[in-house]
Each structure stands twice: as structure tokens, then as C-alpha cells.
Backbone as JSON, one array per atom type, in Angstrom:
{
  "sequence": "MEHMFSQRVNCSYKHAVEYMNQFPSVILSLVAKFISFVAGGFAAILLIIAFLDESLLEAHVCFLFMLILKLDF",
  "N": [[10.15, 36.61, -30.95], [10.06, 33.82, -30.3], [12.44, 33.27, -29.47], [12.78, 34.2, -26.78], [10.57, 32.9, -25.58], [11.52, 30.39, -25.85], [13.8, 30.69, -23.84], [12.8, 31.21, -21.46], [11.3, 28.97, -21.12], [13.32, 27.22, -20.44], [14.48, 28.12, -18.17], [12.56, 27.51, -16.59], [12.4, 24.99, -16.29], [13.86, 23.6, -14.26], [12.53, 24.29, -11.96], [10.24, 22.82, -12.35], [10.89, 20.41, -12.35], [11.6, 20.06, -9.82], [9.22, 20.28, -8.57], [7.67, 18.15, -9.53], [9.2, 16.02, -8.53], [8.22, 16.18, -5.92], [6.01, 14.26, -5.4], [4.69, 11.15, -4.73], [6.05, 8.06, -6.75], [4.5, 6.33, -9.05], [4.58, 3.54, -8.93], [5.23, 2.83, -6.52], [2.88, 3.89, -5.35], [0.91, 2.1, -5.91], [1.95, -0.49, -4.78], [1.37, 0.34, -2.13], [-1.05, 0.89, -1.85], [-1.92, -1.93, -2.35], [-0.74, -3.29, -0.19], [-2.09, -2.29, 1.75], [-4.86, -3.24, 1.14], [-4.79, -5.82, 1.34], [-3.95, -5.75, 4.1], [-6.28, -4.79, 5.32], [-8.23, -6.62, 4.58], [-7.18, -8.87, 6.07], [-7.62, -8.07, 8.5], [-10.41, -7.49, 8.56], [-11.6, -10.25, 8.22], [-10.67, -11.22, 10.83], [-11.87, -9.43, 12.67], [-14.47, -10.4, 12.11], [-14.38, -12.85, 12.89], [-13.9, -13.07, 15.7], [-16.23, -11.55, 16.28], [-18.26, -13.58, 15.62], [-17.02, -16.09, 17.15], [-15.35, -16.14, 19.85], [-13.27, -17.88, 20.72], [-12.41, -19.05, 18.59], [-10.02, -17.71, 18.21], [-8.27, -18.6, 19.85], [-4.91, -19.83, 20.72], [-4.29, -22.48, 19.68], [-6.36, -23.12, 17.98], [-5.77, -21.39, 15.91], [-3.26, -22.22, 15.4], [-3.88, -24.44, 14.43], [-5.49, -24.17, 11.82], [-3.27, -22.88, 10.53], [-1.69, -24.93, 10.03], [-3.64, -26.6, 8.34], [-3.93, -24.8, 6.03], [-1.15, -24.83, 5.43], [0.67, -23.06, 6.23], [3.87, -21.85, 7.07], [5.91, -20.12, 9.41]],
  "CA": [[9.28, 36.11, -29.87], [10.36, 32.22, -30.08], [13.77, 33.05, -28.59], [12.49, 34.48, -25.5], [9.62, 31.74, -24.76], [12.54, 29.1, -25.19], [14.45, 31.17, -22.74], [11.72, 31.11, -20.31], [10.76, 27.48, -20.73], [14.64, 26.5, -20.07], [14.65, 28.72, -16.92], [11.76, 26.73, -15.5], [12.84, 23.39, -16.19], [14.53, 23.13, -12.98], [11.66, 24.35, -10.63], [9.22, 22.23, -12.64], [11.41, 19.15, -12.19], [11.53, 19.77, -8.17], [7.91, 20.2, -8.13], [7.27, 17.08, -9.81], [9.51, 15.0, -7.38], [7.58, 15.91, -4.44], [4.82, 13.59, -5.29], [5.33, 9.65, -4.7], [5.99, 7.39, -7.99], [3.07, 5.41, -9.42], [4.83, 1.95, -8.52], [5.23, 2.84, -4.74], [1.36, 4.07, -4.61], [0.3, 0.91, -6.35], [2.31, -1.46, -3.76], [1.13, 0.65, -0.92], [-2.49, 0.4, -2.06], [-2.11, -3.32, -2.14], [-0.76, -3.9, 1.08], [-3.66, -1.67, 2.6], [-5.91, -3.69, 0.71], [-4.42, -7.04, 2.26], [-4.0, -5.9, 5.55], [-7.59, -4.54, 5.67], [-8.96, -7.74, 4.29], [-7.33, -9.49, 6.95], [-8.1, -7.53, 9.75], [-12.02, -7.95, 8.52], [-11.48, -11.32, 8.7], [-10.17, -11.54, 12.2], [-13.31, -8.95, 13.13], [-15.73, -11.07, 11.89], [-13.84, -14.32, 13.75], [-13.94, -12.19, 16.83], [-17.78, -11.37, 16.67], [-18.99, -14.94, 15.69], [-17.07, -17.1, 18.34], [-13.77, -15.59, 20.34], [-12.64, -19.1, 20.87], [-11.76, -19.25, 17.47], [-8.75, -16.7, 18.33], [-7.3, -19.16, 20.77], [-3.67, -20.26, 20.0], [-4.16, -23.71, 19.32], [-6.97, -23.25, 16.88], [-4.74, -20.81, 14.94], [-1.97, -23.29, 14.67], [-4.47, -25.71, 13.32], [-5.73, -23.44, 10.73], [-2.11, -22.91, 9.81], [-1.18, -26.48, 9.39], [-4.43, -26.95, 7.39], [-3.29, -23.97, 5.02], [0.24, -25.06, 5.14], [1.3, -21.57, 6.46], [5.11, -21.93, 7.71], [6.05, -19.29, 10.14]],
  "C": [[9.91, 34.64, -29.39], [11.44, 32.06, -29.35], [13.63, 33.31, -26.84], [11.4, 33.54, -24.73], [10.75, 30.77, -24.68], [13.53, 29.29, -24.06], [13.67, 30.78, -21.47], [11.49, 29.79, -20.02], [11.98, 26.79, -20.21], [14.72, 27.17, -18.67], [13.66, 28.26, -16.04], [11.77, 25.7, -15.47], [13.16, 23.11, -14.79], [13.55, 23.11, -11.66], [10.35, 23.42, -11.18], [9.61, 20.55, -12.46], [11.19, 18.85, -10.45], [9.97, 19.77, -7.84], [7.4, 18.56, -8.23], [7.65, 15.75, -9.05], [9.02, 15.16, -6.12], [6.43, 15.0, -4.43], [5.77, 12.07, -5.64], [5.37, 9.02, -6.25], [4.39, 6.36, -7.9], [3.29, 4.03, -8.68], [4.56, 1.95, -6.98], [3.69, 3.12, -4.55], [0.53, 2.74, -5.1], [0.43, -0.02, -4.91], [1.77, -0.86, -2.44], [-0.46, 0.65, -0.89], [-2.93, -1.23, -1.97], [-2.01, -3.92, -0.83], [-2.04, -3.54, 1.75], [-4.54, -2.31, 2.32], [-5.91, -5.07, 1.48], [-4.53, -6.96, 3.39], [-5.7, -5.5, 6.13], [-8.55, -5.72, 5.27], [-8.76, -8.87, 5.42], [-7.82, -9.33, 8.22], [-9.7, -7.38, 10.01], [-12.24, -8.96, 8.77], [-11.54, -11.74, 10.06], [-11.28, -10.92, 12.81], [-14.16, -9.92, 13.2], [-15.34, -12.23, 12.77], [-14.46, -14.08, 15.3], [-15.38, -12.03, 17.06], [-18.42, -12.66, 16.71], [-18.68, -15.78, 17.13], [-15.12, -16.99, 18.61], [-12.67, -16.92, 20.59], [-11.86, -19.46, 19.85], [-10.03, -18.54, 17.03], [-7.78, -17.4, 19.07], [-5.94, -19.83, 19.88], [-3.9, -21.4, 19.25], [-5.08, -24.09, 18.19], [-6.48, -22.51, 15.59], [-3.81, -21.66, 14.43], [-2.57, -24.21, 13.65], [-4.74, -25.03, 12.04], [-4.37, -23.22, 9.98], [-1.71, -24.01, 9.07], [-2.43, -27.13, 8.38], [-3.98, -26.08, 6.16], [-1.9, -24.08, 4.69], [1.03, -23.9, 5.15], [2.59, -22.23, 7.43], [5.46, -20.77, 8.33], [7.4, -19.16, 11.17]]
}
């Protein structure tokens, strides 16, 4: 009976690999979660600033914040 089991396992290997390849990799999933976390935090900060004082979102104030934080774009 062992030879029949081995034959069935060997026949199913190709289908099992195809099934597993349809799921994304763990590393890609972690990177996507990190990017969505950072983008969500940035959006939340902008939303809070917009509710507090809309004038903070004007271009000259944003450039001042970029100079203070030493962000070069």
C-alpha cells in the first residue's frame, strides 16, 4: 500500500504547488501593510490639521514645516 500512497502524493504535487502559488508572499504582504500604515497615519494627521485650522494646509506653511523637518523634495 505504501507504493500507492507515494504515487498519489507524487501526482498531487503539481496541483498543490499551483494552489500555494496563488497566495501572495509573506514579505510582499508585510511591505503592503507597512505602506498602508504609514499612509493612513499621514492621512490622519492631515485630517486633524484640516479640522483644527485650515490655514495650516496652505503652501507657505507647508514649506515652512518642510524646512524645519529638513525634508527635500
